[in-house]
C-alpha positions as CSV (number, residue, x, y, z in Angstrom):
1,X,-32.7,-4.9,12.8
2,X,-30.8,-8.2,12.6
3,X,-32.7,-11.4,12.9
4,X,-32.6,-13.0,16.4
5,X,-30.8,-16.1,15.1
6,X,-28.1,-13.8,13.5
7,X,-27.7,-11.9,16.7
8,X,-27.4,-15.1,18.7
9,X,-24.6,-16.3,16.4
10,X,-22.8,-13.0,16.8
11,X,-23.0,-13.2,20.6
12,X,-21.7,-16.7,20.6
13,X,-18.7,-15.8,18.4
14,X,-18.0,-12.8,20.6
15,X,-18.1,-15.1,23.7
16,X,-15.8,-17.6,22.0
17,X,-13.3,-14.9,21.2
18,X,-13.5,-13.6,24.8
19,X,-12.8,-17.1,26.2
20,X,-9.9,-17.6,23.9
21,X,-8.3,-14.2,24.6
22,X,-8.8,-14.6,28.3
23,X,-7.2,-18.0,28.3
24,X,-4.3,-16.7,26.2
25,X,-3.7,-14.0,28.7
26,X,-3.8,-16.2,31.8
27,X,-1.7,-19.1,30.5
28,X,-3.6,-21.8,32.4
29,X,-7.2,-21.6,33.6
30,X,-10.1,-23.6,34.9
31,X,-13.7,-23.3,33.8
32,X,-14.5,-21.4,37.0
33,X,-11.5,-19.0,36.7
34,X,-12.3,-18.2,33.1
35,X,-16.0,-17.6,34.0
36,X,-14.9,-15.2,36.7
37,X,-12.7,-13.2,34.4
38,X,-15.1,-13.1,31.4
39,X,-18.3,-12.6,33.5
40,X,-19.9,-15.4,31.5
41,X,-21.7,-18.2,33.2
42,X,-19.8,-21.4,34.1
43,X,-22.1,-23.4,31.9
44,X,-21.5,-21.1,28.9
45,X,-17.7,-21.3,29.5
46,X,-17.9,-25.1,29.7
47,X,-19.7,-25.3,26.4
48,X,-17.2,-23.1,24.7
49,X,-14.2,-24.9,26.2
50,X,-15.6,-28.2,25.0
51,X,-15.9,-26.9,21.5
52,X,-12.4,-25.4,21.5
53,X,-11.1,-28.8,22.7
54,X,-12.7,-30.5,19.8
55,X,-11.1,-28.1,17.3
56,X,-7.7,-28.2,19.0
57,X,-7.6,-24.5,19.8
58,X,-7.1,-25.2,23.4
59,X,-5.4,-28.0,25.3
60,X,-6.6,-30.0,28.4
61,X,-3.8,-30.2,30.8
62,X,-5.6,-32.6,33.1
63,X,-7.1,-32.1,36.6
64,X,-6.0,-29.4,39.1
65,X,-4.8,-30.4,42.5
66,X,-7.9,-31.4,44.5
67,X,-8.9,-29.3,47.5
68,X,-11.5,-31.8,48.7
69,X,-14.0,-31.8,45.9
70,X,-13.9,-33.0,42.3
71,X,-10.7,-31.6,40.8
72,X,-11.2,-29.0,38.0
73,X,-9.7,-29.5,34.6
74,X,-7.0,-27.1,33.6
75,X,-6.9,-25.6,30.1
76,X,-4.3,-23.8,28.0
77,X,-4.5,-21.8,24.9
78,X,-2.9,-23.7,22.0
79,X,-0.7,-21.0,20.4
80,X,0.5,-23.5,17.7
81,X,-3.0,-24.4,16.6
82,X,-2.5,-22.0,13.6
83,X,0.1,-19.6,12.3
84,X,0.6,-16.5,10.3
85,X,3.1,-15.5,7.6
86,X,4.5,-11.9,7.6
87,X,6.5,-10.2,4.8
88,X,8.2,-6.8,4.7
89,X,9.0,-5.5,1.3
90,X,11.7,-2.9,1.0
91,X,13.7,-0.9,-1.5
92,X,16.6,1.0,0.0
93,X,19.6,2.5,-1.8
94,X,18.7,0.5,-4.9
95,X,18.6,-2.8,-3.0
96,X,15.3,-4.7,-3.2
97,X,14.6,-7.1,-0.3
98,X,11.8,-9.2,1.3
99,X,12.1,-10.1,5.0
100,X,9.7,-12.9,5.9
101,X,8.9,-14.6,9.2
102,X,6.5,-17.1,10.6
103,X,4.6,-16.6,13.9
104,X,2.3,-18.6,16.1
105,X,-0.9,-17.2,17.7
106,X,1.1,-15.7,20.5
107,X,3.2,-13.7,18.1
108,X,6.3,-15.8,18.7
109,X,8.4,-15.5,15.6
110,X,10.5,-18.2,13.9
111,X,12.3,-18.8,10.6
112,X,13.1,-15.1,9.9
113,X,15.0,-14.6,6.7
114,X,15.8,-11.7,4.4
115,X,16.0,-12.2,0.6
116,X,17.9,-9.8,-1.6
117,X,16.3,-9.7,-5.0
118,X,17.0,-8.2,-8.4
119,X,13.3,-7.1,-8.7
120,X,10.1,-7.5,-6.7
121,X,6.8,-7.9,-8.6
122,X,3.5,-9.6,-7.9
123,X,4.7,-12.9,-9.3
124,X,7.8,-12.9,-7.0
125,X,5.6,-12.2,-3.9
126,X,3.0,-14.9,-4.9
127,X,5.6,-17.5,-5.5
128,X,7.4,-16.8,-2.2
129,X,4.2,-17.0,-0.3
130,X,3.2,-20.2,-2.0
131,X,6.4,-21.9,-1.0
132,X,6.2,-20.6,2.6
133,X,2.7,-21.9,3.0
134,X,3.9,-25.3,1.8
135,X,6.5,-25.3,4.5
136,X,4.6,-24.0,7.5
137,X,1.7,-25.4,9.5
138,X,-1.9,-24.2,9.1
139,X,-1.2,-20.7,7.9
140,X,-4.4,-18.7,8.4
141,X,-3.3,-15.2,7.6
142,X,-0.7,-13.4,5.5
143,X,0.5,-9.9,6.5
144,X,2.5,-7.7,4.1
145,X,4.2,-4.4,4.8
146,X,4.9,-2.2,1.8
147,X,6.6,1.2,1.3
148,X,3.4,2.6,-0.1
149,X,-0.3,2.7,0.1
150,X,-2.9,-0.1,-0.3
151,X,-6.6,0.3,-0.3
152,X,-8.7,-2.9,-0.2
153,X,-5.6,-4.8,-1.0
154,X,-4.9,-2.8,-4.2
155,X,-1.5,-1.1,-4.1
156,X,-1.4,2.6,-5.1
157,X,1.6,4.8,-4.6
158,X,4.6,2.5,-3.9
159,X,8.4,2.9,-3.8
160,X,8.6,-0.5,-5.5
161,X,7.4,0.6,-8.9
162,X,6.6,-2.9,-10.1
163,X,3.9,-3.2,-7.3
164,X,2.3,0.2,-7.9
165,X,-1.3,-0.2,-9.2
166,X,-1.3,-4.0,-8.6
167,X,-4.2,-5.8,-7.0
168,X,-1.9,-7.9,-4.8
169,X,-4.5,-8.5,-2.0
170,X,-7.3,-9.7,-4.3
171,X,-4.9,-12.0,-6.2
172,X,-3.6,-13.6,-3.0
173,X,-7.2,-14.1,-1.8
174,X,-8.1,-15.8,-5.0
175,X,-5.1,-18.1,-4.7
176,X,-5.4,-18.8,-1.0
177,X,-9.2,-18.4,-0.5
178,X,-9.2,-19.6,3.1
179,X,-6.5,-17.3,4.3
180,X,-6.9,-13.7,5.5
181,X,-4.7,-11.2,3.7
182,X,-3.6,-7.8,5.2
183,X,-1.5,-5.3,3.3
184,X,-0.4,-2.3,5.2
185,X,1.8,0.8,4.9
186,X,5.3,0.5,6.4
187,X,4.9,3.5,8.5
188,X,1.5,2.6,9.9
189,X,2.8,-0.8,10.9
190,X,6.0,0.6,12.3
191,X,4.1,3.1,14.4
192,X,1.9,0.3,15.8
193,X,5.0,-1.7,16.9
194,X,6.8,1.4,18.4
195,X,3.6,2.6,20.2
196,X,3.2,-0.8,21.9
197,X,6.8,-0.7,22.9
198,X,6.3,2.6,24.8
199,X,4.0,1.0,27.4
200,X,2.1,4.2,28.1
201,X,0.0,4.0,31.3
202,X,-2.9,5.6,29.3
203,X,-3.7,5.9,25.6
204,X,-1.8,8.7,24.0
205,X,-1.3,10.5,20.6
206,X,1.9,9.2,19.1
207,X,3.7,9.7,15.7
208,X,6.5,8.2,13.8
209,X,8.0,10.0,10.8
210,X,10.7,8.6,8.6
211,X,13.2,10.2,6.2
212,X,14.8,7.5,4.1
213,X,17.6,8.2,1.7
214,X,16.5,9.0,-1.9
215,X,12.8,8.6,-1.0
216,X,10.0,10.8,0.1
217,X,9.2,11.0,3.8
218,X,6.3,9.2,5.4
219,X,4.6,9.1,8.8
220,X,2.3,7.0,10.9
221,X,0.0,8.1,13.7
222,X,-1.7,6.8,16.8
223,X,-4.7,8.8,18.0
224,X,-5.9,8.1,21.6
225,X,-4.3,4.7,21.3
226,X,-5.8,3.8,17.9
227,X,-4.0,3.8,14.6
228,X,-5.0,6.5,12.2
229,X,-4.9,5.2,8.6
230,X,-7.3,7.6,6.9
231,X,-10.3,7.0,4.6
232,X,-8.3,5.5,1.8
233,X,-5.1,4.5,3.8
234,X,-3.5,7.8,2.6
235,X,-3.0,9.1,6.1
236,X,0.7,9.7,6.8
237,X,1.8,10.7,3.3
238,X,3.5,13.8,4.7
239,X,5.5,14.4,1.5
240,X,2.3,16.0,0.3
241,X,2.4,18.7,2.9
242,X,2.5,22.3,1.4
243,X,6.2,22.8,1.7
244,X,6.1,25.5,-1.0
245,X,8.4,23.6,-3.3
246,X,7.8,21.0,-6.1
247,X,8.2,17.3,-5.3
248,X,11.4,17.2,-7.4
249,X,12.8,20.1,-5.4
250,X,11.8,18.3,-2.2
251,X,13.9,15.3,-3.1
252,X,16.9,17.6,-3.9
253,X,16.5,19.3,-0.5
254,X,16.5,16.0,1.3
255,X,20.0,15.3,-0.1
256,X,21.5,18.4,1.7
257,X,22.0,18.8,5.5
258,X,20.3,22.2,5.5
259,X,17.4,21.2,3.2
260,X,16.9,18.0,5.2
261,X,16.7,19.9,8.5
262,X,14.3,22.4,7.0
263,X,11.9,19.7,5.8
264,X,12.1,17.7,9.0
265,X,11.3,20.7,11.1
266,X,8.4,21.7,8.9
267,X,7.0,18.2,9.1
268,X,7.4,18.0,12.8
269,X,5.7,21.4,13.3
270,X,2.7,20.3,11.2
271,X,2.3,17.1,13.1
272,X,2.6,18.8,16.5
273,X,0.0,21.5,15.5
274,X,-2.5,18.9,14.2
275,X,-2.4,16.0,16.6
276,X,-0.4,17.3,19.6
277,X,1.4,14.0,20.2
278,X,3.1,12.9,23.4
279,X,6.0,11.5,21.5
280,X,7.4,11.7,18.0
281,X,9.9,9.1,16.8
282,X,12.0,10.2,13.8
283,X,13.5,7.4,11.8
284,X,15.3,6.7,8.6
285,X,18.9,6.3,7.3
286,X,19.3,10.1,6.9
287,X,18.7,10.6,10.6
288,X,21.3,10.8,13.5
289,X,20.6,11.0,17.2
290,X,22.9,14.1,17.4
291,X,20.3,16.0,15.4
292,X,17.7,15.8,18.2
293,X,18.5,19.1,20.0
294,X,18.7,21.0,16.7
295,X,15.3,19.7,15.5
296,X,13.7,20.5,18.9
297,X,15.0,24.0,18.7
298,X,13.8,24.3,15.1
299,X,10.3,23.5,16.3
300,X,10.5,26.0,19.1
301,X,11.8,28.7,16.7
302,X,8.7,28.0,14.6
303,X,6.6,29.2,17.6
304,X,5.7,25.8,19.0
305,X,5.1,26.6,22.7
306,X,7.5,24.6,24.9
307,X,4.7,23.1,26.9
308,X,3.3,21.5,23.8
309,X,6.6,20.2,22.5
310,X,6.5,16.4,22.5
311,X,9.3,14.1,23.5
312,X,11.5,13.7,20.4
313,X,13.2,10.4,19.8
314,X,15.6,9.7,16.9
315,X,15.8,6.0,16.2
316,X,17.5,5.3,12.9
317,X,16.7,1.6,12.7
318,X,13.1,0.4,13.4
319,X,13.1,-2.8,11.5
320,X,12.3,-4.9,14.6
321,X,9.4,-2.7,15.6
322,X,8.1,-2.8,12.0
323,X,8.1,-6.6,12.0
324,X,6.5,-6.7,15.4
325,X,3.7,-4.4,14.0
326,X,3.1,-6.5,11.0
327,X,2.8,-9.7,13.1
328,X,0.4,-7.9,15.6
329,X,-1.9,-6.6,12.9
330,X,-1.9,-9.9,11.0
331,X,-2.9,-11.8,14.2
332,X,-5.7,-9.2,14.8
333,X,-7.1,-10.1,11.3
334,X,-8.0,-13.5,12.7
335,X,-10.2,-12.2,15.5
336,X,-13.9,-12.0,15.0
337,X,-14.7,-8.5,13.6
338,X,-17.8,-7.6,15.7
339,X,-16.6,-7.4,19.2
340,X,-17.6,-5.7,22.5
341,X,-14.4,-3.8,22.3
342,X,-13.4,-2.8,18.8
343,X,-10.2,-4.0,17.2
344,X,-7.2,-1.6,17.5
345,X,-6.2,-1.9,13.9
């Protein structure tokens, strides 16, 4: 059992996070209105608000219009108190690129740029981040999306060969010890952005699967509204499904129309049978919206009952949703880990 003092500190940090998130969602609030929404006492809210004013995390907008008594102070969440840097690392058609953006605490993005590079290695990433941190105000977290797998910040399988096996996360933490670092799989981050875009009325199972040119396919999953990454972040590596062919043959099949269709259908059938999603979004530069009906029929021909067939969406370009997912996950890394409601990521 945790010591009482430790429990008290945790409760306080949870309450501080609750007040900040409530104020962020309501734009402008008073001590009484925040207490009403958080179910905390007015006194507790007052103490927390005073502390947040001292740190600059909230802004005092001055007194509200008086209704006869003493006018209440109005508070606003200061979205520019801190910021995050987000990078997306890609290799497509032999072209290496890094897209980077800067976002405030409300996720509002600025200074988005894409750099085309001869090569991408750890030094290139470190130097870019160092220059961006020099440019931007109070960066508290760095989020990086990669076409591969990272576990505890160490990159494993990766389409950018110079990054495979590299401890990018630990190196960045050593260099920027007061900054959170998040490294995530491109598909897991894309599925997070796409899922939030759907605006489901209730939590659903959801999947995104991509078939990029000249690369193995990948997938990302949301289960009951929560991202599924797997024990070692390996979840979604659908190229390892038992297709009955070697990985070399799989790459050859992906270059022909018939082979591509066969592998896409097998992948979709596997996903449907295992997680029964409400929607699957199929992405990648090998995809075309005209393929939708044929892929749906292919799943039905493989004995998927019609009533269990998810909505199938083909969206070739998901770069905006990918970037949105990176920003959202990076911002979540700044929230206190032990919460009354667990973090989504």
